[in-house]
N, C-alpha and C positions, 0 to 999 in steps of 0.2 A: 624389677619394677621401681619406678621413681616413687619415693615416699616423703612425707613431711613428718618430722619427728618433733613432738612437743615434750619438753622436760622441765622439771623444777629442781633447781640446785641450791636455792637460798635456804641454808640450814637455819638461819636465825628466824625466818618466818615460820618454819616448821615447829621450832621450839615454842613460839608464841601461840600459834593457832593453826594446826594442820588442816582443819576444815576450811579455813579461809584460803589456804593454798589450793586445796582441791577445788573449791568453787571458782577461783580465779583461773586455774588451768582449764577447767571445764568451759569457762567463758571463751577463752582463746580457741580451744578446739571446736567449740560449737560455731563460732564465727567463721572459721575456715570451712567447716562442713556446710554451713548455710551458703557460702560462695559456691561450693561444688553443686549444691542442689539447684541454685539459680542457673548455673551453667549446664544443668542436666547431666552431670557426670557421676557415674556409679563409683562407689568407693567401699573400702573395707576399713574398719577401725580395730586396732589391736591395743588393748589396755594392759599395761604392765605396772600395776600399782606398787609392787615391791621396789621397782626401779624409778617410780614417779615419772613414768614415760607413757605417752600415747603416740602411736604411729598410725598415720592415715595414708592409705594407698588409693589414690584416684586411679580408676581403670576403665577400660572399655567393657561393655557387655559382650559376651561371646555367642549368645543365642538369639535368633531372630525374634522369638516370642517375648524377649525381655528388653526391647528397644526403649520403652518408656519406663525408666528406672523408678519413677514416682509410683508406679503401679505394683512394684514388687513388694511382697510382704515378707522379706527375709532379713530385715534390719537386725532383729535379735540375734540371728545366727552370725551375721557379719560382725557385730560388736564382739562376739565371742571368738572371732577370727576364723569362723567356718565359712567356707565358700561353696555355695550351691552350684553343682555342675551336673550336666546331663549324664545319665548313667549309660554306659556303653557295654558292649559284650566283653570287654577286656578289663583287667584289673588296673586300678590307678596306682602307678608306681612313681618313683622319684623322677624318672626321665619324662614321663607323660605329664606329671604335675608341673615340671619346669617348662615344658613346651607350652602348656596352657597359660602359665603365668606370663611367658614372653608374648603370647598372642594378645593377652589382656592389657599389655602396657599401652598407655596413652600415646598417640602420635605426638611428635615434638611440637606440632602446632597447638595441640590442646594443652600440653604441658606449659607452653608459653602463655596461653590464656589464663591458666590457673595462676601462674606467677604474676601476671599483670593485674589480676582481679583484687 
């Protein structure tokens, strides 16, 4: 999947006020997520505080009942990095998870829209 990675590497700012860094980083990430919401693009957010990193994965929805991503109430799960998937008769293994991730990748045209926004 194509992802946008936000990191903070300015050690001097951290020494002065780490909360300021956290707020500024949140502003950048939130601005990007707002763009995805305007474009009606589903996404997952992975927060790696120990690494001062936030990774945002814009993606397609895979299930017909979830075309309007504004109606999904799973944002808390997605911020934790969990992805809600339909339960099947088979176990979810690495191969199946990789296949699902590939199907969820945004088409190149949508990736270009995100880049231009």
